[in-house]
mmJSON file of the N, C-alpha and C atoms, coordinates in Angstrom:
{"data_MODEL":{"atom_site":{
"group_PDB":["ATOM","ATOM","ATOM","ATOM","ATOM","ATOM","ATOM","ATOM","ATOM","ATOM","ATOM","ATOM","ATOM","ATOM","ATOM","ATOM","ATOM","ATOM","ATOM","ATOM","ATOM","ATOM","ATOM","ATOM","ATOM","ATOM","ATOM","ATOM","ATOM","ATOM","ATOM","ATOM","ATOM","ATOM","ATOM","ATOM","ATOM","ATOM","ATOM","ATOM","ATOM","ATOM","ATOM","ATOM","ATOM","ATOM","ATOM","ATOM","ATOM","ATOM","ATOM","ATOM","ATOM","ATOM","ATOM","ATOM","ATOM","ATOM","ATOM","ATOM","ATOM","ATOM","ATOM","ATOM","ATOM","ATOM","ATOM","ATOM","ATOM","ATOM","ATOM","ATOM","ATOM","ATOM","ATOM","ATOM","ATOM","ATOM","ATOM","ATOM","ATOM","ATOM","ATOM","ATOM","ATOM","ATOM","ATOM","ATOM","ATOM","ATOM","ATOM","ATOM","ATOM","ATOM","ATOM","ATOM","ATOM","ATOM","ATOM","ATOM","ATOM","ATOM","ATOM","ATOM","ATOM","ATOM","ATOM","ATOM","ATOM","ATOM","ATOM","ATOM","ATOM","ATOM","ATOM","ATOM","ATOM","ATOM","ATOM","ATOM","ATOM","ATOM","ATOM","ATOM","ATOM","ATOM","ATOM","ATOM","ATOM","ATOM","ATOM","ATOM","ATOM","ATOM","ATOM","ATOM","ATOM","ATOM","ATOM","ATOM","ATOM","ATOM","ATOM","ATOM","ATOM","ATOM","ATOM","ATOM","ATOM","ATOM","ATOM","ATOM","ATOM","ATOM","ATOM","ATOM","ATOM","ATOM","ATOM","ATOM","ATOM","ATOM","ATOM","ATOM","ATOM","ATOM","ATOM","ATOM","ATOM","ATOM","ATOM","ATOM","ATOM","ATOM","ATOM","ATOM","ATOM","ATOM","ATOM","ATOM","ATOM","ATOM","ATOM","ATOM","ATOM","ATOM","ATOM","ATOM","ATOM","ATOM","ATOM","ATOM","ATOM","ATOM","ATOM","ATOM","ATOM","ATOM","ATOM","ATOM","ATOM","ATOM","ATOM","ATOM","ATOM","ATOM","ATOM","ATOM","ATOM","ATOM","ATOM","ATOM","ATOM","ATOM","ATOM","ATOM","ATOM","ATOM","ATOM","ATOM","ATOM","ATOM","ATOM","ATOM","ATOM","ATOM","ATOM","ATOM","ATOM","ATOM","ATOM","ATOM","ATOM","ATOM","ATOM","ATOM","ATOM"],
"id":[1,2,3,4,5,6,7,8,9,10,11,12,13,14,15,16,17,18,19,20,21,22,23,24,25,26,27,28,29,30,31,32,33,34,35,36,37,38,39,40,41,42,43,44,45,46,47,48,49,50,51,52,53,54,55,56,57,58,59,60,61,62,63,64,65,66,67,68,69,70,71,72,73,74,75,76,77,78,79,80,81,82,83,84,85,86,87,88,89,90,91,92,93,94,95,96,97,98,99,100,101,102,103,104,105,106,107,108,109,110,111,112,113,114,115,116,117,118,119,120,121,122,123,124,125,126,127,128,129,130,131,132,133,134,135,136,137,138,139,140,141,142,143,144,145,146,147,148,149,150,151,152,153,154,155,156,157,158,159,160,161,162,163,164,165,166,167,168,169,170,171,172,173,174,175,176,177,178,179,180,181,182,183,184,185,186,187,188,189,190,191,192,193,194,195,196,197,198,199,200,201,202,203,204,205,206,207,208,209,210,211,212,213,214,215,216,217,218,219,220,221,222,223,224,225,226,227,228,229,230,231,232,233,234,235,236,237],
"type_symbol":["N","C","C","N","C","C","N","C","C","N","C","C","N","C","C","N","C","C","N","C","C","N","C","C","N","C","C","N","C","C","N","C","C","N","C","C","N","C","C","N","C","C","N","C","C","N","C","C","N","C","C","N","C","C","N","C","C","N","C","C","N","C","C","N","C","C","N","C","C","N","C","C","N","C","C","N","C","C","N","C","C","N","C","C","N","C","C","N","C","C","N","C","C","N","C","C","N","C","C","N","C","C","N","C","C","N","C","C","N","C","C","N","C","C","N","C","C","N","C","C","N","C","C","N","C","C","N","C","C","N","C","C","N","C","C","N","C","C","N","C","C","N","C","C","N","C","C","N","C","C","N","C","C","N","C","C","N","C","C","N","C","C","N","C","C","N","C","C","N","C","C","N","C","C","N","C","C","N","C","C","N","C","C","N","C","C","N","C","C","N","C","C","N","C","C","N","C","C","N","C","C","N","C","C","N","C","C","N","C","C","N","C","C","N","C","C","N","C","C","N","C","C","N","C","C","N","C","C","N","C","C","N","C","C","N","C","C"],
"label_atom_id":["N","CA","C","N","CA","C","N","CA","C","N","CA","C","N","CA","C","N","CA","C","N","CA","C","N","CA","C","N","CA","C","N","CA","C","N","CA","C","N","CA","C","N","CA","C","N","CA","C","N","CA","C","N","CA","C","N","CA","C","N","CA","C","N","CA","C","N","CA","C","N","CA","C","N","CA","C","N","CA","C","N","CA","C","N","CA","C","N","CA","C","N","CA","C","N","CA","C","N","CA","C","N","CA","C","N","CA","C","N","CA","C","N","CA","C","N","CA","C","N","CA","C","N","CA","C","N","CA","C","N","CA","C","N","CA","C","N","CA","C","N","CA","C","N","CA","C","N","CA","C","N","CA","C","N","CA","C","N","CA","C","N","CA","C","N","CA","C","N","CA","C","N","CA","C","N","CA","C","N","CA","C","N","CA","C","N","CA","C","N","CA","C","N","CA","C","N","CA","C","N","CA","C","N","CA","C","N","CA","C","N","CA","C","N","CA","C","N","CA","C","N","CA","C","N","CA","C","N","CA","C","N","CA","C","N","CA","C","N","CA","C","N","CA","C","N","CA","C","N","CA","C","N","CA","C","N","CA","C","N","CA","C","N","CA","C","N","CA","C","N","CA","C","N","CA","C"],
"label_alt_id":[null,null,null,null,null,null,null,null,null,null,null,null,null,null,null,null,null,null,null,null,null,null,null,null,null,null,null,null,null,null,null,null,null,null,null,null,null,null,null,null,null,null,null,null,null,null,null,null,null,null,null,null,null,null,null,null,null,null,null,null,null,null,null,null,null,null,null,null,null,null,null,null,null,null,null,null,null,null,null,null,null,null,null,null,null,null,null,null,null,null,null,null,null,null,null,null,null,null,null,null,null,null,null,null,null,null,null,null,null,null,null,null,null,null,null,null,null,null,null,null,null,null,null,null,null,null,null,null,null,null,null,null,null,null,null,null,null,null,null,null,null,null,null,null,null,null,null,null,null,null,null,null,null,null,null,null,null,null,null,null,null,null,null,null,null,null,null,null,null,null,null,null,null,null,null,null,null,null,null,null,null,null,null,null,null,null,null,null,null,null,null,null,null,null,null,null,null,null,null,null,null,null,null,null,null,null,null,null,null,null,null,null,null,null,null,null,null,null,null,null,null,null,null,null,null,null,null,null,null,null,null,null,null,null,null,null,null],
"label_comp_id":["MET","MET","MET","LYS","LYS","LYS","PRO","PRO","PRO","VAL","VAL","VAL","ALA","ALA","ALA","ASP","ASP","ASP","ALA","ALA","ALA","ALA","ALA","ALA","ALA","ALA","ALA","THR","THR","THR","ALA","ALA","ALA","ILE","ILE","ILE","GLU","GLU","GLU","PHE","PHE","PHE","ILE","ILE","ILE","VAL","VAL","VAL","LEU","LEU","LEU","THR","THR","THR","ASP","ASP","ASP","LYS","LYS","LYS","GLU","GLU","GLU","ILE","ILE","ILE","GLU","GLU","GLU","PHE","PHE","PHE","LEU","LEU","LEU","LYS","LYS","LYS","TRP","TRP","TRP","CYS","CYS","CYS","CYS","CYS","CYS","THR","THR","THR","GLU","GLU","GLU","LYS","LYS","LYS","SER","SER","SER","TYR","TYR","TYR","LYS","LYS","LYS","GLU","GLU","GLU","ILE","ILE","ILE","ALA","ALA","ALA","ASP","ASP","ASP","ALA","ALA","ALA","MET","MET","MET","ASN","ASN","ASN","ILE","ILE","ILE","SER","SER","SER","PRO","PRO","PRO","ARG","ARG","ARG","VAL","VAL","VAL","VAL","VAL","VAL","GLU","GLU","GLU","THR","THR","THR","LEU","LEU","LEU","ARG","ARG","ARG","SER","SER","SER","ASN","ASN","ASN","LEU","LEU","LEU","PHE","PHE","PHE","GLU","GLU","GLU","LYS","LYS","LYS","LEU","LEU","LEU","ASP","ASP","ASP","THR","THR","THR","LEU","LEU","LEU","SER","SER","SER","ARG","ARG","ARG","VAL","VAL","VAL","GLY","GLY","GLY","LEU","LEU","LEU","VAL","VAL","VAL","MET","MET","MET","TYR","TYR","TYR","ALA","ALA","ALA","ILE","ILE","ILE","ARG","ARG","ARG","ASN","ASN","ASN","GLY","GLY","GLY","ILE","ILE","ILE","ILE","ILE","ILE","THR","THR","THR","VAL","VAL","VAL"],
"label_asym_id":["A","A","A","A","A","A","A","A","A","A","A","A","A","A","A","A","A","A","A","A","A","A","A","A","A","A","A","A","A","A","A","A","A","A","A","A","A","A","A","A","A","A","A","A","A","A","A","A","A","A","A","A","A","A","A","A","A","A","A","A","A","A","A","A","A","A","A","A","A","A","A","A","A","A","A","A","A","A","A","A","A","A","A","A","A","A","A","A","A","A","A","A","A","A","A","A","A","A","A","A","A","A","A","A","A","A","A","A","A","A","A","A","A","A","A","A","A","A","A","A","A","A","A","A","A","A","A","A","A","A","A","A","A","A","A","A","A","A","A","A","A","A","A","A","A","A","A","A","A","A","A","A","A","A","A","A","A","A","A","A","A","A","A","A","A","A","A","A","A","A","A","A","A","A","A","A","A","A","A","A","A","A","A","A","A","A","A","A","A","A","A","A","A","A","A","A","A","A","A","A","A","A","A","A","A","A","A","A","A","A","A","A","A","A","A","A","A","A","A","A","A","A","A","A","A","A","A","A","A","A","A","A","A","A","A","A","A"],
"label_entity_id":["1","1","1","1","1","1","1","1","1","1","1","1","1","1","1","1","1","1","1","1","1","1","1","1","1","1","1","1","1","1","1","1","1","1","1","1","1","1","1","1","1","1","1","1","1","1","1","1","1","1","1","1","1","1","1","1","1","1","1","1","1","1","1","1","1","1","1","1","1","1","1","1","1","1","1","1","1","1","1","1","1","1","1","1","1","1","1","1","1","1","1","1","1","1","1","1","1","1","1","1","1","1","1","1","1","1","1","1","1","1","1","1","1","1","1","1","1","1","1","1","1","1","1","1","1","1","1","1","1","1","1","1","1","1","1","1","1","1","1","1","1","1","1","1","1","1","1","1","1","1","1","1","1","1","1","1","1","1","1","1","1","1","1","1","1","1","1","1","1","1","1","1","1","1","1","1","1","1","1","1","1","1","1","1","1","1","1","1","1","1","1","1","1","1","1","1","1","1","1","1","1","1","1","1","1","1","1","1","1","1","1","1","1","1","1","1","1","1","1","1","1","1","1","1","1","1","1","1","1","1","1","1","1","1","1","1","1"],
"label_seq_id":[1,1,1,2,2,2,3,3,3,4,4,4,5,5,5,6,6,6,7,7,7,8,8,8,9,9,9,10,10,10,11,11,11,12,12,12,13,13,13,14,14,14,15,15,15,16,16,16,17,17,17,18,18,18,19,19,19,20,20,20,21,21,21,22,22,22,23,23,23,24,24,24,25,25,25,26,26,26,27,27,27,28,28,28,29,29,29,30,30,30,31,31,31,32,32,32,33,33,33,34,34,34,35,35,35,36,36,36,37,37,37,38,38,38,39,39,39,40,40,40,41,41,41,42,42,42,43,43,43,44,44,44,45,45,45,46,46,46,47,47,47,48,48,48,49,49,49,50,50,50,51,51,51,52,52,52,53,53,53,54,54,54,55,55,55,56,56,56,57,57,57,58,58,58,59,59,59,60,60,60,61,61,61,62,62,62,63,63,63,64,64,64,65,65,65,66,66,66,67,67,67,68,68,68,69,69,69,70,70,70,71,71,71,72,72,72,73,73,73,74,74,74,75,75,75,76,76,76,77,77,77,78,78,78,79,79,79],
"pdbx_PDB_ins_code":[null,null,null,null,null,null,null,null,null,null,null,null,null,null,null,null,null,null,null,null,null,null,null,null,null,null,null,null,null,null,null,null,null,null,null,null,null,null,null,null,null,null,null,null,null,null,null,null,null,null,null,null,null,null,null,null,null,null,null,null,null,null,null,null,null,null,null,null,null,null,null,null,null,null,null,null,null,null,null,null,null,null,null,null,null,null,null,null,null,null,null,null,null,null,null,null,null,null,null,null,null,null,null,null,null,null,null,null,null,null,null,null,null,null,null,null,null,null,null,null,null,null,null,null,null,null,null,null,null,null,null,null,null,null,null,null,null,null,null,null,null,null,null,null,null,null,null,null,null,null,null,null,null,null,null,null,null,null,null,null,null,null,null,null,null,null,null,null,null,null,null,null,null,null,null,null,null,null,null,null,null,null,null,null,null,null,null,null,null,null,null,null,null,null,null,null,null,null,null,null,null,null,null,null,null,null,null,null,null,null,null,null,null,null,null,null,null,null,null,null,null,null,null,null,null,null,null,null,null,null,null,null,null,null,null,null,null],
"Cartn_x":[140.997,141.862,141.416,141.649,141.093,142.408,142.682,143.73,143.024,143.675,142.83,144.037,143.56,144.45,144.725,145.962,146.35,146.055,145.172,144.898,145.888,146.492,147.679,148.958,149.052,150.487,150.462,151.537,151.739,151.637,152.048,151.961,150.971,150.235,148.955,149.815,149.461,150.165,149.065,149.292,148.094,148.617,147.844,147.869,146.803,147.376,146.318,145.838,144.598,144.11,143.266,143.146,142.252,141.052,140.092,138.717,138.687,138.992,139.198,139.907,141.024,141.611,140.622,140.032,138.971,137.754,137.211,136.071,136.947,138.005,138.604,138.806,139.002,139.425,138.08,136.948,135.609,135.33,135.528,135.328,136.023,137.293,138.225,137.807,136.636,136.103,134.701,134.765,133.681,134.186,133.448,133.864,133.892,133.916,134.271,135.828,136.032,137.169,137.889,139.127,139.488,139.006,139.021,138.042,136.75,136.056,134.63,134.578,135.689,135.977,136.032,136.891,137.255,136.038,135.087,133.766,132.847,132.757,131.989,132.026,133.636,134.147,134.391,133.99,134.097,135.585,136.587,137.839,138.482,139.698,140.294,140.898,141.225,141.758,143.227,143.955,145.139,145.285,144.211,143.834,143.847,143.027,142.798,144.051,145.039,146.558,147.24,147.241,147.904,147.465,146.189,145.364,145.799,145.778,146.137,147.634,148.43,149.985,150.235,149.615,149.777,149.359,148.147,147.661,148.565,149.038,150.198,151.12,151.731,152.908,152.439,151.394,150.998,150.698,149.968,149.287,150.396,151.577,152.678,151.996,151.305,150.89,150.979,151.093,151.244,150.17,149.027,147.618,146.317,145.475,144.023,143.664,143.798,143.664,143.858,145.249,145.778,145.058,144.743,143.708,142.545,141.97,140.558,140.678,141.92,142.068,142.296,142.993,143.143,141.762,141.043,139.808,138.821,138.854,137.97,138.546,139.99,140.801,140.525,140.378,140.21,139.054,137.915,136.443,136.003,136.807,136.435,135.19,135.198,134.106,133.69,132.473,132.123,131.748,131.754,131.169,130.433],
"Cartn_y":[13.078,14.254,14.299,15.496,15.729,16.63,16.062,16.794,18.036,19.22,20.407,20.791,20.751,21.179,23.102,23.275,24.588,25.284,26.031,26.846,27.553,28.414,29.189,28.624,27.28,26.715,26.34,26.76,26.394,24.899,23.99,22.533,22.33,21.022,20.834,20.321,21.037,20.81,20.558,19.211,19.097,19.124,19.818,20.082,19.547,18.543,17.773,18.525,18.754,19.247,18.32,18.158,17.64,18.286,17.349,17.836,18.899,18.848,19.98,21.108,20.84,22.243,22.759,21.98,22.558,23.417,22.608,23.456,24.922,24.571,25.83,26.986,26.445,27.475,28.046,27.527,27.901,29.021,28.618,29.531,30.888,30.666,32.012,32.882,32.427,33.262,33.962,33.812,34.648,35.737,36.604,37.733,37.284,35.96,35.357,35.61,35.823,35.795,34.258,34.163,32.87,32.141,32.78,32.497,31.764,32.748,32.321,31.061,31.036,29.738,28.601,28.831,27.321,27.002,27.865,27.638,27.163,27.463,26.905,25.624,25.327,24.225,23.035,23.566,22.697,22.187,23.044,23.045,24.038,23.658,24.747,25.785,26.97,28.025,27.519,26.808,26.335,25.322,24.414,23.824,24.753,25.974,26.731,27.34,27.676,28.12,27.341,25.785,24.754,24.731,24.686,24.855,25.738,26.945,28.064,27.996,27.722,27.687,26.563,25.368,24.219,24.817,25.571,26.08,27.104,28.07,29.028,28.513,27.327,26.715,25.728,25.222,24.383,25.06,26.338,27.271,28.509,28.444,29.428,30.878,31.163,32.621,32.808,34.13,34.638,35.252,35.261,35.878,35.273,35.696,35.164,35.574,36.622,37.19,36.12,35.936,34.644,33.607,33.096,31.868,31.953,33.081,33.374,33.458,33.979,34.01,32.89,31.965,30.531,29.794,30.015,29.211,29.76,31.034,31.403,30.858,31.221,30.673,29.093,28.356,26.868,26.303,27.296,26.634,25.977,26.402,25.797,26.513,27.887,28.568,29.459,29.939,30.608,31.906,33.073,34.377,34.806],
"Cartn_z":[151.272,150.46,148.949,148.567,147.275,146.596,145.451,144.653,143.852,143.926,143.327,142.299,140.987,140.01,140.047,140.226,140.318,138.948,138.849,137.381,137.117,137.973,137.865,137.112,137.286,137.157,135.331,134.842,133.429,133.107,133.826,133.802,134.688,134.685,135.539,136.886,137.925,139.023,140.275,140.677,141.672,143.161,144.033,145.354,146.142,146.967,147.692,149.068,149.032,150.254,150.967,152.445,153.174,153.101,153.555,153.521,154.618,155.71,156.643,156.098,155.277,154.879,153.653,152.9,152.093,152.707,153.849,154.913,155.412,155.83,156.313,155.421,154.247,152.837,152.685,152.584,152.687,153.564,154.859,155.814,155.764,155.171,154.933,154.289,153.348,152.174,152.924,154.222,154.87,155.504,156.309,157.124,158.402,158.852,160.017,160.665,161.989,162.199,162.607,162.71,162.853,164.115,165.29,166.418,166.087,165.25,164.663,163.985,163.241,162.289,163.043,164.123,164.992,165.623,166.137,166.866,165.904,164.458,163.544,163.271,163.023,162.785,163.83,165.028,166.328,166.483,166.302,166.423,167.451,167.966,168.488,167.851,168.399,167.768,167.258,167.887,167.583,166.335,166.221,164.951,163.846,163.956,163.085,162.572,163.56,163.258,162.383,162.738,161.864,160.721,160.256,159.205,158.314,158.876,158.161,157.769,158.599,158.271,157.277,157.252,156.385,154.795,154.917,153.645,153.229,153.889,153.465,152.78,153.278,152.694,151.521,151.498,150.546,149.218,149.603,148.508,148.091,148.865,148.639,148.728,149.648,149.949,151.361,151.618,152.876,153.667,153.118,153.612,153.439,154.262,153.989,152.674,152.354,150.691,149.698,149.926,148.94,149.149,150.154,150.299,149.643,149.914,149.069,147.517,146.94,145.589,145.218,145.903,145.449,145.249,146.283,146.267,145.236,144.821,143.876,142.405,142.326,140.963,140.78,141.595,141.607,141.831,141.759,142.071,143.013,144.269,145.708,146.07,145.789,146.02,144.684,144.629,143.535,144.013,143.315,143.614,142.475],
"occupancy":[1.0,1.0,1.0,1.0,1.0,1.0,1.0,1.0,1.0,1.0,1.0,1.0,1.0,1.0,1.0,1.0,1.0,1.0,1.0,1.0,1.0,1.0,1.0,1.0,1.0,1.0,1.0,1.0,1.0,1.0,1.0,1.0,1.0,1.0,1.0,1.0,1.0,1.0,1.0,1.0,1.0,1.0,1.0,1.0,1.0,1.0,1.0,1.0,1.0,1.0,1.0,1.0,1.0,1.0,1.0,1.0,1.0,1.0,1.0,1.0,1.0,1.0,1.0,1.0,1.0,1.0,1.0,1.0,1.0,1.0,1.0,1.0,1.0,1.0,1.0,1.0,1.0,1.0,1.0,1.0,1.0,1.0,1.0,1.0,1.0,1.0,1.0,1.0,1.0,1.0,1.0,1.0,1.0,1.0,1.0,1.0,1.0,1.0,1.0,1.0,1.0,1.0,1.0,1.0,1.0,1.0,1.0,1.0,1.0,1.0,1.0,1.0,1.0,1.0,1.0,1.0,1.0,1.0,1.0,1.0,1.0,1.0,1.0,1.0,1.0,1.0,1.0,1.0,1.0,1.0,1.0,1.0,1.0,1.0,1.0,1.0,1.0,1.0,1.0,1.0,1.0,1.0,1.0,1.0,1.0,1.0,1.0,1.0,1.0,1.0,1.0,1.0,1.0,1.0,1.0,1.0,1.0,1.0,1.0,1.0,1.0,1.0,1.0,1.0,1.0,1.0,1.0,1.0,1.0,1.0,1.0,1.0,1.0,1.0,1.0,1.0,1.0,1.0,1.0,1.0,1.0,1.0,1.0,1.0,1.0,1.0,1.0,1.0,1.0,1.0,1.0,1.0,1.0,1.0,1.0,1.0,1.0,1.0,1.0,1.0,1.0,1.0,1.0,1.0,1.0,1.0,1.0,1.0,1.0,1.0,1.0,1.0,1.0,1.0,1.0,1.0,1.0,1.0,1.0,1.0,1.0,1.0,1.0,1.0,1.0,1.0,1.0,1.0,1.0,1.0,1.0,1.0,1.0,1.0,1.0,1.0,1.0],
"B_iso_or_equiv":[0.0,0.0,0.0,0.0,0.0,0.0,0.0,0.0,0.0,0.0,0.0,0.0,0.0,0.0,0.0,0.0,0.0,0.0,0.0,0.0,0.0,0.0,0.0,0.0,0.0,0.0,0.0,0.0,0.0,0.0,0.0,0.0,0.0,0.0,0.0,0.0,0.0,0.0,0.0,0.0,0.0,0.0,0.0,0.0,0.0,0.0,0.0,0.0,0.0,0.0,0.0,0.0,0.0,0.0,0.0,0.0,0.0,0.0,0.0,0.0,0.0,0.0,0.0,0.0,0.0,0.0,0.0,0.0,0.0,0.0,0.0,0.0,0.0,0.0,0.0,0.0,0.0,0.0,0.0,0.0,0.0,0.0,0.0,0.0,0.0,0.0,0.0,0.0,0.0,0.0,0.0,0.0,0.0,0.0,0.0,0.0,0.0,0.0,0.0,0.0,0.0,0.0,0.0,0.0,0.0,0.0,0.0,0.0,0.0,0.0,0.0,0.0,0.0,0.0,0.0,0.0,0.0,0.0,0.0,0.0,0.0,0.0,0.0,0.0,0.0,0.0,0.0,0.0,0.0,0.0,0.0,0.0,0.0,0.0,0.0,0.0,0.0,0.0,0.0,0.0,0.0,0.0,0.0,0.0,0.0,0.0,0.0,0.0,0.0,0.0,0.0,0.0,0.0,0.0,0.0,0.0,0.0,0.0,0.0,0.0,0.0,0.0,0.0,0.0,0.0,0.0,0.0,0.0,0.0,0.0,0.0,0.0,0.0,0.0,0.0,0.0,0.0,0.0,0.0,0.0,0.0,0.0,0.0,0.0,0.0,0.0,0.0,0.0,0.0,0.0,0.0,0.0,0.0,0.0,0.0,0.0,0.0,0.0,0.0,0.0,0.0,0.0,0.0,0.0,0.0,0.0,0.0,0.0,0.0,0.0,0.0,0.0,0.0,0.0,0.0,0.0,0.0,0.0,0.0,0.0,0.0,0.0,0.0,0.0,0.0,0.0,0.0,0.0,0.0,0.0,0.0,0.0,0.0,0.0,0.0,0.0,0.0],
"pdbx_formal_charge":[null,null,null,null,null,null,null,null,null,null,null,null,null,null,null,null,null,null,null,null,null,null,null,null,null,null,null,null,null,null,null,null,null,null,null,null,null,null,null,null,null,null,null,null,null,null,null,null,null,null,null,null,null,null,null,null,null,null,null,null,null,null,null,null,null,null,null,null,null,null,null,null,null,null,null,null,null,null,null,null,null,null,null,null,null,null,null,null,null,null,null,null,null,null,null,null,null,null,null,null,null,null,null,null,null,null,null,null,null,null,null,null,null,null,null,null,null,null,null,null,null,null,null,null,null,null,null,null,null,null,null,null,null,null,null,null,null,null,null,null,null,null,null,null,null,null,null,null,null,null,null,null,null,null,null,null,null,null,null,null,null,null,null,null,null,null,null,null,null,null,null,null,null,null,null,null,null,null,null,null,null,null,null,null,null,null,null,null,null,null,null,null,null,null,null,null,null,null,null,null,null,null,null,null,null,null,null,null,null,null,null,null,null,null,null,null,null,null,null,null,null,null,null,null,null,null,null,null,null,null,null,null,null,null,null,null,null],
"auth_seq_id":[1,1,1,2,2,2,3,3,3,4,4,4,5,5,5,6,6,6,7,7,7,8,8,8,9,9,9,10,10,10,11,11,11,12,12,12,13,13,13,14,14,14,15,15,15,16,16,16,17,17,17,18,18,18,19,19,19,20,20,20,21,21,21,22,22,22,23,23,23,24,24,24,25,25,25,26,26,26,27,27,27,28,28,28,29,29,29,30,30,30,31,31,31,32,32,32,33,33,33,34,34,34,35,35,35,36,36,36,37,37,37,38,38,38,39,39,39,40,40,40,41,41,41,42,42,42,43,43,43,44,44,44,45,45,45,46,46,46,47,47,47,48,48,48,49,49,49,50,50,50,51,51,51,52,52,52,53,53,53,54,54,54,55,55,55,56,56,56,57,57,57,58,58,58,59,59,59,60,60,60,61,61,61,62,62,62,63,63,63,64,64,64,65,65,65,66,66,66,67,67,67,68,68,68,69,69,69,70,70,70,71,71,71,72,72,72,73,73,73,74,74,74,75,75,75,76,76,76,77,77,77,78,78,78,79,79,79],
"auth_comp_id":["MET","MET","MET","LYS","LYS","LYS","PRO","PRO","PRO","VAL","VAL","VAL","ALA","ALA","ALA","ASP","ASP","ASP","ALA","ALA","ALA","ALA","ALA","ALA","ALA","ALA","ALA","THR","THR","THR","ALA","ALA","ALA","ILE","ILE","ILE","GLU","GLU","GLU","PHE","PHE","PHE","ILE","ILE","ILE","VAL","VAL","VAL","LEU","LEU","LEU","THR","THR","THR","ASP","ASP","ASP","LYS","LYS","LYS","GLU","GLU","GLU","ILE","ILE","ILE","GLU","GLU","GLU","PHE","PHE","PHE","LEU","LEU","LEU","LYS","LYS","LYS","TRP","TRP","TRP","CYS","CYS","CYS","CYS","CYS","CYS","THR","THR","THR","GLU","GLU","GLU","LYS","LYS","LYS","SER","SER","SER","TYR","TYR","TYR","LYS","LYS","LYS","GLU","GLU","GLU","ILE","ILE","ILE","ALA","ALA","ALA","ASP","ASP","ASP","ALA","ALA","ALA","MET","MET","MET","ASN","ASN","ASN","ILE","ILE","ILE","SER","SER","SER","PRO","PRO","PRO","ARG","ARG","ARG","VAL","VAL","VAL","VAL","VAL","VAL","GLU","GLU","GLU","THR","THR","THR","LEU","LEU","LEU","ARG","ARG","ARG","SER","SER","SER","ASN","ASN","ASN","LEU","LEU","LEU","PHE","PHE","PHE","GLU","GLU","GLU","LYS","LYS","LYS","LEU","LEU","LEU","ASP","ASP","ASP","THR","THR","THR","LEU","LEU","LEU","SER","SER","SER","ARG","ARG","ARG","VAL","VAL","VAL","GLY","GLY","GLY","LEU","LEU","LEU","VAL","VAL","VAL","MET","MET","MET","TYR","TYR","TYR","ALA","ALA","ALA","ILE","ILE","ILE","ARG","ARG","ARG","ASN","ASN","ASN","GLY","GLY","GLY","ILE","ILE","ILE","ILE","ILE","ILE","THR","THR","THR","VAL","VAL","VAL"],
"auth_asym_id":["A","A","A","A","A","A","A","A","A","A","A","A","A","A","A","A","A","A","A","A","A","A","A","A","A","A","A","A","A","A","A","A","A","A","A","A","A","A","A","A","A","A","A","A","A","A","A","A","A","A","A","A","A","A","A","A","A","A","A","A","A","A","A","A","A","A","A","A","A","A","A","A","A","A","A","A","A","A","A","A","A","A","A","A","A","A","A","A","A","A","A","A","A","A","A","A","A","A","A","A","A","A","A","A","A","A","A","A","A","A","A","A","A","A","A","A","A","A","A","A","A","A","A","A","A","A","A","A","A","A","A","A","A","A","A","A","A","A","A","A","A","A","A","A","A","A","A","A","A","A","A","A","A","A","A","A","A","A","A","A","A","A","A","A","A","A","A","A","A","A","A","A","A","A","A","A","A","A","A","A","A","A","A","A","A","A","A","A","A","A","A","A","A","A","A","A","A","A","A","A","A","A","A","A","A","A","A","A","A","A","A","A","A","A","A","A","A","A","A","A","A","A","A","A","A","A","A","A","A","A","A","A","A","A","A","A","A"],
"auth_atom_id":["N","CA","C","N","CA","C","N","CA","C","N","CA","C","N","CA","C","N","CA","C","N","CA","C","N","CA","C","N","CA","C","N","CA","C","N","CA","C","N","CA","C","N","CA","C","N","CA","C","N","CA","C","N","CA","C","N","CA","C","N","CA","C","N","CA","C","N","CA","C","N","CA","C","N","CA","C","N","CA","C","N","CA","C","N","CA","C","N","CA","C","N","CA","C","N","CA","C","N","CA","C","N","CA","C","N","CA","C","N","CA","C","N","CA","C","N","CA","C","N","CA","C","N","CA","C","N","CA","C","N","CA","C","N","CA","C","N","CA","C","N","CA","C","N","CA","C","N","CA","C","N","CA","C","N","CA","C","N","CA","C","N","CA","C","N","CA","C","N","CA","C","N","CA","C","N","CA","C","N","CA","C","N","CA","C","N","CA","C","N","CA","C","N","CA","C","N","CA","C","N","CA","C","N","CA","C","N","CA","C","N","CA","C","N","CA","C","N","CA","C","N","CA","C","N","CA","C","N","CA","C","N","CA","C","N","CA","C","N","CA","C","N","CA","C","N","CA","C","N","CA","C","N","CA","C","N","CA","C","N","CA","C","N","CA","C","N","CA","C","N","CA","C","N","CA","C"],
"pdbx_PDB_model_num":[1,1,1,1,1,1,1,1,1,1,1,1,1,1,1,1,1,1,1,1,1,1,1,1,1,1,1,1,1,1,1,1,1,1,1,1,1,1,1,1,1,1,1,1,1,1,1,1,1,1,1,1,1,1,1,1,1,1,1,1,1,1,1,1,1,1,1,1,1,1,1,1,1,1,1,1,1,1,1,1,1,1,1,1,1,1,1,1,1,1,1,1,1,1,1,1,1,1,1,1,1,1,1,1,1,1,1,1,1,1,1,1,1,1,1,1,1,1,1,1,1,1,1,1,1,1,1,1,1,1,1,1,1,1,1,1,1,1,1,1,1,1,1,1,1,1,1,1,1,1,1,1,1,1,1,1,1,1,1,1,1,1,1,1,1,1,1,1,1,1,1,1,1,1,1,1,1,1,1,1,1,1,1,1,1,1,1,1,1,1,1,1,1,1,1,1,1,1,1,1,1,1,1,1,1,1,1,1,1,1,1,1,1,1,1,1,1,1,1,1,1,1,1,1,1,1,1,1,1,1,1,1,1,1,1,1,1]
}}}
């Protein structure tokens, strides 16, 4: 697990993401469907749903776009 500093927070706030969550977050930044992401990660679509739900809660977002914005803002991916 790796703590990620939330750049949007006024005080430094660390959100701990697992390696699987970080990998999933990177895949979310592609044009692949959730089914294709599950195949690429060698996990079931149900596990993808769980990863997505956990990240929505941890990162306080409601959409894939929110996940991508978080990944960009926090240096998980670069554009």
